[in-house]
N, CA and C atoms as an extended XYZ file, in Angstrom:
537
Properties=species:S:1:pos:R:3:atomname:S:1:resname:S:1:resid:I:1 pbc="F F F"
N        48.229        6.218      -17.460 N   MET     1
C        47.000        6.426      -16.704 CA  MET     1
C        46.224        5.113      -16.639 C   MET     1
N        45.854        4.715      -15.448 N   LYS     2
C        45.114        3.478      -15.269 CA  LYS     2
C        43.618        3.732      -15.437 C   LYS     2
N        42.938        2.750      -16.006 N   ILE     3
C        41.503        2.853      -16.222 CA  ILE     3
C        40.778        2.334      -14.981 C   ILE     3
N        39.829        3.127      -14.499 N   LEU     4
C        39.048        2.731      -13.331 CA  LEU     4
C        37.832        1.929      -13.770 C   LEU     4
N        37.533        0.887      -13.032 N   SER     5
C        36.367        0.053      -13.297 CA  SER     5
C        35.655       -0.233      -11.984 C   SER     5
N        34.403       -0.657      -12.089 N   TRP     6
C        33.602       -0.982      -10.915 CA  TRP     6
C        33.675       -2.472      -10.622 C   TRP     6
N        33.750       -2.802       -9.323 N   TYR     7
C        33.785       -4.180       -8.849 CA  TYR     7
C        32.862       -4.287       -7.643 C   TYR     7
N        32.336       -5.489       -7.404 N   ALA     8
C        31.479       -5.732       -6.239 CA  ALA     8
C        32.244       -6.589       -5.242 C   ALA     8
N        32.392       -6.070       -4.038 N   LEU     9
C        33.090       -6.766       -2.964 CA  LEU     9
C        32.049       -7.351       -2.006 C   LEU     9
N        32.110       -8.659       -1.787 N   CYS    10
C        31.205       -9.324       -0.837 CA  CYS    10
C        31.751       -9.107        0.571 C   CYS    10
N        30.894       -8.603        1.444 N   VAL    11
C        31.295       -8.333        2.823 CA  VAL    11
C        30.267       -8.940        3.773 C   VAL    11
N        30.628       -8.987        5.030 N   ARG    12
C        29.703       -9.486        6.055 CA  ARG    12
C        28.499       -8.554        6.122 C   ARG    12
N        27.316       -9.128        6.018 N   SER    13
C        26.093       -8.339        6.020 CA  SER    13
C        25.967       -7.556        7.326 C   SER    13
N        25.616       -6.285        7.203 N   GLY    14
C        25.508       -5.415        8.364 CA  GLY    14
C        26.782       -4.642        8.659 C   GLY    14
N        27.882       -5.004        8.004 N   TYR    15
C        29.172       -4.356        8.232 CA  TYR    15
C        29.619       -3.531        7.023 C   TYR    15
N        28.702       -3.233        6.111 N   GLU    16
C        29.065       -2.518        4.886 CA  GLU    16
C        29.663       -1.145        5.176 C   GLU    16
N        29.040       -0.384        6.082 N   ASP    17
C        29.537        0.959        6.390 CA  ASP    17
C        30.892        0.911        7.096 C   ASP    17
N        31.085       -0.052        7.973 N   LEU    18
C        32.367       -0.213        8.658 CA  LEU    18
C        33.468       -0.562        7.657 C   LEU    18
N        33.188       -1.502        6.763 N   VAL    19
C        34.180       -1.893        5.759 CA  VAL    19
C        34.497       -0.716        4.842 C   VAL    19
N        33.483        0.068        4.489 N   GLU    20
C        33.710        1.255        3.662 CA  GLU    20
C        34.687        2.207        4.351 C   GLU    20
N        34.474        2.476        5.638 N   SER    21
C        35.365        3.396        6.350 CA  SER    21
C        36.770        2.817        6.488 C   SER    21
N        36.891        1.500        6.684 N   LEU    22
C        38.217        0.873        6.771 CA  LEU    22
C        38.960        0.951        5.442 C   LEU    22
N        38.253        0.745        4.347 N   ILE    23
C        38.892        0.834        3.028 CA  ILE    23
C        39.390        2.249        2.787 C   ILE    23
N        38.550        3.240        3.085 N   LEU    24
C        38.954        4.630        2.866 CA  LEU    24
C        40.083        5.045        3.802 C   LEU    24
N        40.125        4.456        4.995 N   ARG    25
C        41.190        4.775        5.943 CA  ARG    25
C        42.512        4.123        5.538 C   ARG    25
N        42.445        2.848        5.158 N   ASP    26
C        43.663        2.083        4.898 CA  ASP    26
C        44.243        2.277        3.502 C   ASP    26
N        43.407        2.601        2.542 N   LEU    27
C        43.883        2.769        1.170 CA  LEU    27
C        43.815        4.233        0.783 C   LEU    27
N        44.694        4.621       -0.077 N   ASN    28
C        44.712        5.991       -0.559 CA  ASN    28
C        43.411        6.268       -1.304 C   ASN    28
N        42.747        7.367       -0.959 N   GLU    29
C        41.452        7.684       -1.557 CA  GLU    29
C        41.549        7.928       -3.060 C   GLU    29
N        42.728        8.264       -3.556 N   THR    30
C        42.872        8.465       -4.999 CA  THR    30
C        42.920        7.137       -5.740 C   THR    30
N        43.234        6.055       -5.040 N   LEU    31
C        43.306        4.739       -5.672 CA  LEU    31
C        41.960        4.035       -5.729 C   LEU    31
N        41.068        4.392       -4.821 N   VAL    32
C        39.811        3.665       -4.734 CA  VAL    32
C        38.689        4.601       -4.276 C   VAL    32
N        37.513        4.447       -4.879 N   SER    33
C        36.318        5.106       -4.347 CA  SER    33
C        35.315        4.009       -4.026 C   SER    33
N        34.635        4.182       -2.920 N   VAL    34
C        33.771        3.138       -2.381 CA  VAL    34
C        32.337        3.649       -2.339 C   VAL    34
N        31.405        2.771       -2.677 N   LEU    35
C        29.994        3.132       -2.679 CA  LEU    35
C        29.193        2.015       -2.015 C   LEU    35
N        28.443        2.384       -0.989 N   VAL    36
C        27.485        1.469       -0.368 CA  VAL    36
C        26.113        2.014       -0.753 C   VAL    36
N        25.529        1.514       -1.852 N   PRO    37
C        24.250        2.072       -2.306 CA  PRO    37
C        23.126        1.772       -1.321 C   PRO    37
N        22.295        2.797       -1.089 N   LYS    38
C        21.190        2.681       -0.137 CA  LYS    38
C        19.904        3.151       -0.800 C   LYS    38
N        18.794        2.877       -0.143 N   LYS    39
C        17.487        3.311       -0.636 CA  LYS    39
C        16.651        3.792        0.539 C   LYS    39
N        15.797        4.765        0.286 N   THR    40
C        14.865        5.256        1.289 CA  THR    40
C        13.511        4.638        0.978 C   THR    40
N        12.998        3.839        1.913 N   VAL    41
C        11.727        3.147        1.709 CA  VAL    41
C        10.819        3.360        2.916 C   VAL    41
N         9.504        3.299        2.686 N   PRO    42
C         8.577        3.425        3.818 CA  PRO    42
C         8.378        2.081        4.505 C   PRO    42
N         8.279        2.125        5.820 N   GLU    43
C         7.939        0.938        6.602 CA  GLU    43
C         6.827        1.331        7.554 C   GLU    43
N         5.849        0.454        7.653 N   LYS    44
C         4.702        0.739        8.505 CA  LYS    44
C         4.951        0.173        9.897 C   LYS    44
N         4.934        1.042       10.891 N   ARG    45
C         5.118        0.666       12.292 CA  ARG    45
C         3.966        1.256       13.103 C   ARG    45
N         3.255        0.395       13.797 N   LYS    46
C         2.136        0.819       14.648 CA  LYS    46
C         1.132        1.686       13.884 C   LYS    46
N         0.873        1.315       12.636 N   GLY    47
C        -0.130        2.006       11.834 CA  GLY    47
C         0.340        3.264       11.133 C   GLY    47
N         1.598        3.659       11.317 N   HIS    48
C         2.115        4.874       10.690 CA  HIS    48
C         3.315        4.539        9.816 C   HIS    48
N         3.406        5.251        8.695 N   PHE    49
C         4.553        5.058        7.819 CA  PHE    49
C         5.731        5.882        8.308 C   PHE    49
N         6.883        5.252        8.296 N   LYS    50
C         8.128        5.918        8.669 CA  LYS    50
C         9.125        5.643        7.540 C   LYS    50
N         9.810        6.664        7.069 N   TRP    51
C        10.785        6.504        5.989 CA  TRP    51
C        12.131        6.128        6.598 C   TRP    51
N        12.658        4.988        6.165 N   VAL    52
C        13.929        4.480        6.683 CA  VAL    52
C        14.894        4.245        5.524 C   VAL    52
N        16.175        4.257        5.841 N   THR    53
C        17.210        4.000        4.841 CA  THR    53
C        17.712        2.577        5.015 C   THR    53
N        17.699        1.837        3.921 N   ARG    54
C        18.152        0.446        3.904 CA  ARG    54
C        19.226        0.276        2.828 C   ARG    54
N        19.991       -0.789        2.932 N   LYS    55
C        21.012       -1.096        1.924 CA  LYS    55
C        20.320       -1.571        0.647 C   LYS    55
N        20.782       -1.092       -0.488 N   LEU    56
C        20.236       -1.517       -1.773 CA  LEU    56
C        20.689       -2.932       -2.104 C   LEU    56
N        21.951       -3.222       -1.854 N   LEU    57
C        22.527       -4.542       -2.101 CA  LEU    57
C        23.181       -5.025       -0.809 C   LEU    57
N        22.403       -5.582        0.127 N   PRO    58
C        22.991       -6.009        1.404 CA  PRO    58
C        24.108       -7.029        1.191 C   PRO    58
N        25.213       -6.812        1.878 N   GLY    59
C        26.342       -7.729        1.766 CA  GLY    59
C        27.302       -7.396        0.640 C   GLY    59
N        27.077       -6.280       -0.051 N   TYR    60
C        27.960       -5.889       -1.153 CA  TYR    60
C        28.377       -4.436       -1.012 C   TYR    60
N        29.605       -4.169       -1.435 N   ILE    61
C        30.127       -2.816       -1.549 CA  ILE    61
C        30.613       -2.673       -2.981 C   ILE    61
N        30.299       -1.548       -3.610 N   LEU    62
C        30.775       -1.289       -4.962 CA  LEU    62
C        32.052       -0.470       -4.872 C   LEU    62
N        33.069       -0.903       -5.606 N   ILE    63
C        34.377       -0.258       -5.557 CA  ILE    63
C        34.776        0.162       -6.961 C   ILE    63
N        35.192        1.411       -7.097 N   ASN    64
C        35.671        1.933       -8.372 CA  ASN    64
C        37.177        2.127       -8.247 C   ASN    64
N        37.937        1.287       -8.935 N   THR    65
C        39.390        1.323       -8.815 CA  THR    65
C        40.032        0.716      -10.050 C   THR    65
N        41.320        0.831      -10.109 N   SER    66
C        42.113        0.141      -11.121 CA  SER    66
C        42.614       -1.138      -10.464 C   SER    66
N        41.972       -2.249      -10.785 N   MET    67
C        42.229       -3.500      -10.080 CA  MET    67
C        43.426       -4.238      -10.665 C   MET    67
N        44.274       -4.667       -9.759 N   ASP    68
C        45.375       -5.565      -10.098 CA  ASP    68
C        45.559       -6.493       -8.895 C   ASP    68
N        46.500       -7.392       -8.977 N   ALA    69
C        46.695       -8.368       -7.897 CA  ALA    69
C        47.038       -7.675       -6.579 C   ALA    69
N        47.845       -6.615       -6.640 N   LYS    70
C        48.244       -5.898       -5.426 CA  LYS    70
C        47.021       -5.283       -4.728 C   LYS    70
N        46.167       -4.614       -5.504 N   MET    71
C        44.957       -4.003       -4.942 CA  MET    71
C        44.002       -5.083       -4.432 C   MET    71
N        43.897       -6.180       -5.152 N   TYR    72
C        43.031       -7.294       -4.749 CA  TYR    72
C        43.413       -7.799       -3.358 C   TYR    72
N        44.690       -8.039       -3.142 N   TYR    73
C        45.123       -8.578       -1.848 CA  TYR    73
C        45.048       -7.540       -0.729 C   TYR    73
N        45.234       -6.256       -1.055 N   LYS    74
C        45.044       -5.210       -0.041 CA  LYS    74
C        43.595       -5.190        0.435 C   LYS    74
N        42.664       -5.290       -0.517 N   LEU    75
C        41.249       -5.268       -0.158 CA  LEU    75
C        40.836       -6.533        0.590 C   LEU    75
N        41.429       -7.665        0.247 N   LYS    76
C        41.101       -8.924        0.921 CA  LYS    76
C        41.563       -8.931        2.379 C   LYS    76
N        42.562       -8.094        2.723 N   GLU    77
C        43.064       -8.023        4.098 CA  GLU    77
C        42.143       -7.230        5.024 C   GLU    77
N        41.218       -6.465        4.465 N   ILE    78
C        40.296       -5.670        5.274 CA  ILE    78
C        39.376       -6.628        6.044 C   ILE    78
N        39.192       -6.417        7.349 N   PRO    79
C        38.302       -7.297        8.123 CA  PRO    79
C        36.871       -7.285        7.578 C   PRO    79
N        36.203       -8.421        7.671 N   ASN    80
C        34.817       -8.627        7.246 CA  ASN    80
C        34.618       -8.619        5.736 C   ASN    80
N        35.700       -8.650        4.957 N   CYS    81
C        35.612       -8.785        3.499 CA  CYS    81
C        35.743      -10.260        3.155 C   CYS    81
N        34.837      -10.745        2.334 N   TYR    82
C        34.894      -12.154        1.964 CA  TYR    82
C        35.607      -12.361        0.635 C   TYR    82
N        35.038      -11.818       -0.420 N   ASN    83
C        35.590      -12.045       -1.742 CA  ASN    83
C        34.980      -11.056       -2.717 C   ASN    83
N        35.507      -11.040       -3.918 N   PHE    84
C        34.918      -10.242       -4.976 CA  PHE    84
C        33.891      -11.081       -5.714 C   PHE    84
N        32.842      -10.428       -6.157 N   LEU    85
C        31.841      -11.112       -6.949 CA  LEU    85
C        32.455      -11.451       -8.297 C   LEU    85
N        32.344      -12.712       -8.698 N   ASN    86
C        32.909      -13.133       -9.975 CA  ASN    86
C        32.147      -14.334      -10.489 C   ASN    86
N        32.506      -14.747      -11.693 N   LYS    87
C        31.914      -15.940      -12.295 CA  LYS    87
C        33.049      -16.915      -12.521 C   LYS    87
N        33.303      -17.730      -11.511 N   PHE    88
C        34.407      -18.682      -11.616 CA  PHE    88
C        34.128      -19.728      -12.680 C   PHE    88
N        35.138      -20.004      -13.449 N   GLN    89
C        35.125      -21.117      -14.381 CA  GLN    89
C        36.378      -21.911      -14.057 C   GLN    89
N        36.384      -23.173      -14.402 N   ASP    90
C        37.492      -24.047      -14.017 CA  ASP    90
C        38.845      -23.551      -14.503 C   ASP    90
N        38.880      -22.929      -15.673 N   ASP    91
C        40.160      -22.518      -16.243 CA  ASP    91
C        40.496      -21.054      -15.975 C   ASP    91
N        39.699      -20.376      -15.162 N   ASP    92
C        39.934      -18.953      -14.896 CA  ASP    92
C        40.900      -18.753      -13.741 C   ASP    92
N        41.796      -17.796      -13.923 N   ASP    93
C        42.666      -17.354      -12.836 CA  ASP    93
C        42.234      -15.981      -12.334 C   ASP    93
N        41.111      -15.493      -12.829 N   ILE    94
C        40.624      -14.166      -12.465 CA  ILE    94
C        39.774      -14.289      -11.208 C   ILE    94
N        40.138      -13.527      -10.177 N   TYR    95
C        39.421      -13.587       -8.910 CA  TYR    95
C        38.480      -12.404       -8.715 C   TYR    95
N        38.406      -11.533       -9.694 N   PHE    96
C        37.511      -10.388       -9.612 CA  PHE    96
C        36.948      -10.118      -11.000 C   PHE    96
N        35.702       -9.728      -11.048 N   LEU    97
C        35.001       -9.502      -12.303 CA  LEU    97
C        34.533       -8.057      -12.357 C   LEU    97
N        34.876       -7.393      -13.430 N   GLU    98
C        34.469       -6.007      -13.635 CA  GLU    98
C        32.965       -5.957      -13.899 C   GLU    98
N        32.294       -4.987      -13.288 N   ILE    99
C        30.870       -4.789      -13.552 CA  ILE    99
C        30.769       -3.986      -14.846 C   ILE    99
N        30.076       -4.501      -15.855 N   PRO   100
C        29.965       -3.777      -17.127 CA  PRO   100
C        29.276       -2.423      -16.950 C   PRO   100
N        29.680       -1.450      -17.772 N   ASP   101
C        29.112       -0.102      -17.686 CA  ASP   101
C        27.598       -0.098      -17.854 C   ASP   101
N        27.075       -0.937      -18.750 N   GLN   102
C        25.626       -0.940      -18.982 CA  GLN   102
C        24.848       -1.473      -17.781 C   GLN   102
N        25.522       -2.134      -16.837 N   GLU   103
C        24.854       -2.611      -15.628 CA  GLU   103
C        25.028       -1.652      -14.451 C   GLU   103
N        26.169       -0.999      -14.343 N   ILE   104
C        26.418       -0.113      -13.201 CA  ILE   104
C        25.824        1.282      -13.428 C   ILE   104
N        25.774        1.735      -14.674 N   THR   105
C        25.285        3.081      -14.975 CA  THR   105
C        23.849        3.312      -14.509 C   THR   105
N        22.885        2.406      -14.780 N   PRO   106
C        21.520        2.660      -14.284 CA  PRO   106
C        21.439        2.762      -12.762 C   PRO   106
N        22.247        2.007      -12.050 N   ILE   107
C        22.244        2.066      -10.584 CA  ILE   107
C        22.782        3.416      -10.120 C   ILE   107
N        23.894        3.849      -10.698 N   ILE   108
C        24.510        5.119      -10.300 CA  ILE   108
C        23.611        6.298      -10.646 C   ILE   108
N        22.891        6.219      -11.766 N   GLN   109
C        21.995        7.310      -12.157 CA  GLN   109
C        20.832        7.482      -11.184 C   GLN   109
N        20.431        6.417      -10.521 N   LEU   110
C        19.339        6.502       -9.546 CA  LEU   110
C        19.787        7.094       -8.210 C   LEU   110
N        21.081        7.048       -7.920 N   LEU   111
C        21.605        7.494       -6.627 CA  LEU   111
C        21.787        9.005       -6.585 C   LEU   111
N        21.593        9.587       -5.403 N   ASN   112
C        21.905       11.001       -5.220 CA  ASN   112
C        23.371       11.137       -4.806 C   ASN   112
N        23.796       12.328       -4.423 N   ASP   113
C        25.206       12.559       -4.084 CA  ASP   113
C        25.635       11.846       -2.798 C   ASP   113
N        24.682       11.395       -1.981 N   ARG   114
C        25.000       10.640       -0.762 CA  ARG   114
C        24.927        9.131       -0.989 C   ARG   114
N        24.708        8.706       -2.232 N   GLY   115
C        24.652        7.284       -2.550 CA  GLY   115
C        23.345        6.619       -2.166 C   GLY   115
N        22.251        7.397       -2.155 N   THR   116
C        20.947        6.887       -1.743 CA  THR   116
C        19.920        7.106       -2.848 C   THR   116
N        19.056        6.116       -3.057 N   ILE   117
C        17.911        6.292       -3.953 CA  ILE   117
C        16.785        6.863       -3.103 C   ILE   117
N        16.471        8.118       -3.340 N   GLU   118
C        15.427        8.793       -2.568 CA  GLU   118
C        14.046        8.402       -3.088 C   GLU   118
N        13.040        8.832       -2.384 N   CYS   119
C        11.656        8.570       -2.748 CA  CYS   119
C        11.274        9.392       -3.983 C   CYS   119
N        10.519        8.797       -4.882 N   SER   120
C         9.988        9.497       -6.050 CA  SER   120
C         8.521        9.821       -5.803 C   SER   120
N         8.027       10.866       -6.461 N   GLU   121
C         6.606       11.203       -6.393 CA  GLU   121
C         5.970       10.784       -7.707 C   GLU   121
N         4.863       10.051       -7.621 N   ALA   122
C         4.219        9.537       -8.823 CA  ALA   122
C         2.705        9.612       -8.681 C   ALA   122
N         2.030        9.486       -9.809 N   TYR   123
C         0.573        9.423       -9.821 CA  TYR   123
C         0.140        8.510      -10.958 C   TYR   123
N        -1.105        8.095      -10.898 N   PHE   124
C        -1.654        7.219      -11.929 CA  PHE   124
C        -2.447        8.041      -12.929 C   PHE   124
N        -2.222        7.766      -14.193 N   GLU   125
C        -3.012        8.341      -15.277 CA  GLU   125
C        -3.618        7.150      -16.007 C   GLU   125
N        -4.838        6.806      -15.618 N   GLY   126
C        -5.430        5.555      -16.091 CA  GLY   126
C        -4.728        4.401      -15.395 C   GLY   126
N        -4.173        3.491      -16.174 N   SER   127
C        -3.420        2.375      -15.583 CA  SER   127
C        -1.914        2.597      -15.690 C   SER   127
N        -1.524        3.770      -16.162 N   LYS   128
C        -0.110        4.084      -16.365 CA  LYS   128
C         0.427        4.915      -15.203 C   LYS   128
N         1.638        4.613      -14.773 N   VAL   129
C         2.285        5.362      -13.698 CA  VAL   129
C         3.110        6.487      -14.321 C   VAL   129
N         2.897        7.704      -13.839 N   ILE   130
C         3.667        8.865      -14.279 CA  ILE   130
C         4.471        9.356      -13.079 C   ILE   130
N         5.789        9.431      -13.228 N   VAL   131
C         6.652        9.898      -12.144 CA  VAL   131
C         6.838       11.401      -12.304 C   VAL   131
N         6.403       12.149      -11.284 N   LYS   132
C         6.465       13.613      -11.327 CA  LYS   132
C         7.847       14.131      -10.937 C   LYS   132
N         8.460       13.510       -9.921 N   SER   133
C         9.787       13.952       -9.480 CA  SER   133
C        10.504       12.798       -8.807 C   SER   133
N        11.804       12.969       -8.638 N   GLY   134
C        12.609       11.945       -7.978 CA  GLY   134
C        13.478       11.185       -8.963 C   GLY   134
N        14.215       10.215       -8.468 N   PRO   135
C        15.168        9.494       -9.314 CA  PRO   135
C        14.521        8.644      -10.408 C   PRO   135
N        13.252        8.290      -10.262 N   LEU   136
C        12.586        7.475      -11.279 CA  LEU   136
C        11.990        8.301      -12.412 C   LEU   136
N        12.062        9.634      -12.319 N   LYS   137
C        11.497       10.483      -13.368 CA  LYS   137
C        12.228       10.218      -14.683 C   LYS   137
N        11.451        9.898      -15.708 N   GLY   138
C        12.018        9.587      -17.017 CA  GLY   138
C        12.488        8.148      -17.142 C   GLY   138
N        12.385        7.384      -16.078 N   ARG   139
C        12.828        5.981      -16.094 CA  ARG   139
C        11.665        5.042      -15.750 C   ARG   139
N        10.484        5.405      -16.177 N   GLU   140
C         9.306        4.593      -15.878 CA  GLU   140
C         9.415        3.193      -16.475 C   GLU   140
N        10.248        3.020      -17.483 N   GLY   141
C        10.397        1.729      -18.157 CA  GLY   141
C        10.996        0.638      -17.291 C   GLY   141
N        11.761        1.005      -16.258 N   ILE   142
C        12.362       -0.033      -15.409 CA  ILE   142
C        11.443       -0.444      -14.258 C   ILE   142
N        10.308        0.255      -14.102 N   ILE   143
C         9.343       -0.101      -13.055 CA  ILE   143
C         8.556       -1.321      -13.526 C   ILE   143
N         8.589       -2.372      -12.738 N   ARG   144
C         7.894       -3.607      -13.103 CA  ARG   144
C         6.595       -3.803      -12.330 C   ARG   144
N         6.534       -3.292      -11.114 N   ARG   145
C         5.355       -3.509      -10.296 CA  ARG   145
C         5.222       -2.352       -9.313 C   ARG   145
N         3.981       -2.010       -8.995 N   ILE   146
C         3.697       -0.952       -8.028 CA  ILE   146
C         2.876       -1.548       -6.890 C   ILE   146
N         3.249       -1.217       -5.665 N   ASP   147
C         2.477       -1.618       -4.491 CA  ASP   147
C         2.048       -0.333       -3.785 C   ASP   147
N         0.817        0.111       -4.093 N   LYS   148
C         0.327        1.366       -3.519 CA  LYS   148
C         0.204        1.281       -2.001 C   LYS   148
N        -0.201        0.122       -1.493 N   ARG   149
C        -0.404       -0.036       -0.052 CA  ARG   149
C         0.907        0.121        0.711 C   ARG   149
N         1.989       -0.449        0.185 N   LYS   150
C         3.296       -0.354        0.841 CA  LYS   150
C         4.110        0.849        0.374 C   LYS   150
N         3.589        1.607       -0.591 N   LYS   151
C         4.266        2.786       -1.158 CA  LYS   151
C         5.637        2.418       -1.730 C   LYS   151
N         5.651        1.365       -2.532 N   ARG   152
C         6.909        0.904       -3.121 CA  ARG   152
C         6.730        0.586       -4.598 C   ARG   152
N         7.828        0.727       -5.310 N   ALA   153
C         7.892        0.314       -6.712 CA  ALA   153
C         8.978       -0.740       -6.825 C   ALA   153
N         8.724       -1.761       -7.609 N   LYS   154
C         9.724       -2.801       -7.842 CA  LYS   154
C        10.386       -2.517       -9.179 C   LYS   154
N        11.719       -2.420       -9.146 N   LEU   155
C        12.505       -2.145      -10.345 CA  LEU   155
C        13.230       -3.401      -10.768 C   LEU   155
N        13.399       -3.556      -12.067 N   LEU   156
C        14.139       -4.682      -12.607 CA  LEU   156
C        15.469       -4.157      -13.131 C   LEU   156
N        16.581       -4.563      -12.487 N   LEU   157
C        17.914       -4.115      -12.879 CA  LEU   157
C        18.818       -5.314      -13.114 C   LEU   157
N        19.707       -5.189      -14.087 N   ASN   158
C        20.709       -6.223      -14.342 CA  ASN   158
C        21.929       -5.930      -13.487 C   ASN   158
N        22.473       -6.991      -12.863 N   PHE   159
C        23.668       -6.840      -12.035 CA  PHE   159
C        24.518       -8.083      -12.191 C   PHE   159
N        25.644       -7.950      -12.857 N   LEU   160
C        26.582       -9.039      -13.137 CA  LEU   160
C        25.904      -10.243      -13.789 C   LEU   160
N        25.139       -9.953      -14.826 N   GLY   161
C        24.506      -11.009      -15.596 CA  GLY   161
C        23.262      -11.587      -14.964 C   GLY   161
N        22.894      -11.117      -13.786 N   ASP   162
C        21.714      -11.611      -13.088 CA  ASP   162
C        20.696      -10.480      -13.015 C   ASP   162
N        19.426      -10.811      -13.124 N   THR   163
C        18.377       -9.807      -13.029 CA  THR   163
C        17.903       -9.735      -11.589 C   THR   163
N        17.944       -8.521      -11.021 N   LYS   164
C        17.556       -8.313       -9.623 CA  LYS   164
C        16.298       -7.450       -9.570 C   LYS   164
N        15.379       -7.824       -8.686 N   MET   165
C        14.191       -7.026       -8.425 CA  MET   165
C        14.465       -6.222       -7.160 C   MET   165
N        14.397       -4.893       -7.273 N   ILE   166
C        14.751       -4.003       -6.170 CA  ILE   166
C        13.544       -3.145       -5.804 C   ILE   166
N        13.250       -3.046       -4.506 N   ASP   167
C        12.175       -2.180       -4.008 CA  ASP   167
C        12.719       -0.786       -3.759 C   ASP   167
N        11.964        0.234       -4.199 N   VAL   168
C        12.295        1.621       -3.868 CA  VAL   168
C        11.015        2.319       -3.416 C   VAL   168
N        11.174        3.396       -2.665 N   GLY   169
C        10.032        4.124       -2.133 CA  GLY   169
C         9.410        5.054       -3.154 C   GLY   169
N         8.071        5.084       -3.159 N   VAL   170
C         7.315        5.968       -4.049 CA  VAL   170
C         6.179        6.581       -3.248 C   VAL   170
N         6.072        7.896       -3.309 N   GLU   171
C         4.964        8.608       -2.674 CA  GLU   171
C         3.937        8.876       -3.768 C   GLU   171
N         2.713        8.353       -3.590 N   PHE   172
C         1.674        8.533       -4.600 CA  PHE   172
C         0.886        9.793       -4.296 C   PHE   172
N         0.780       10.640       -5.300 N   LEU   173
C         0.088       11.909       -5.159 CA  LEU   173
C        -1.384       11.726       -5.483 C   LEU   173
N        -2.231       12.402       -4.724 N   SER   174
C        -3.661       12.386       -5.024 CA  SER   174
C        -3.939       13.444       -6.087 C   SER   174
N        -5.124       13.438       -6.646 N   SER   175
C        -5.460       14.396       -7.705 CA  SER   175
C        -5.458       15.827       -7.176 C   SER   175
N        -5.722       16.041       -5.872 N   GLN   176
C        -5.702       17.393       -5.308 CA  GLN   176
C        -4.281       17.954       -5.278 C   GLN   176
N        -3.287       17.108       -5.018 N   LYS   177
C        -1.903       17.574       -4.932 CA  LYS   177
C        -1.323       17.886       -6.308 C   LYS   177
N        -1.913       17.330       -7.371 N   LEU   178
C        -1.394       17.554       -8.718 CA  LEU   178
C        -1.709       18.955       -9.208 C   LEU   178
N        -2.788       19.535       -8.737 N   GLU   179
C        -3.210       20.849       -9.236 CA  GLU   179
C        -2.591       21.984       -8.477 C   GLU   179
């Protein structure tokens, strides 16, 4: 039995969904599962907020597979795929780097079954943010900054040894809605 691990595939920005469908079409679905993580965030257009879905990691696709040279070259043949995210060193022959479980698990826990981080509902109790519902409930510790005007929370997540600041949507409840 082969052990499945997560890898990040660099793809042409804007073509993540197309590359995902090509991978699932060309490769056996039992050999690989593909995730294009997304987030639902508010954007203000003409004075009104509209909830839109954006890519969480533009230009990247997360792949869960048992990686070997054969799988590596099959994935590299897919159009609009550039390379796997890795940390090249002069003496390395490794062209792909496994994403450690402690880095991929927090991202996957925030996603719903469609691979999207939905909006959370939160309120302020003094200067502290309390998340009432949504993917951030119980994970207030990863929230680094709140922008009430833009209805967004900035999260600090580790990804392949690098710390990334990610915006997610938050709906702030008034005191009337809490009761």
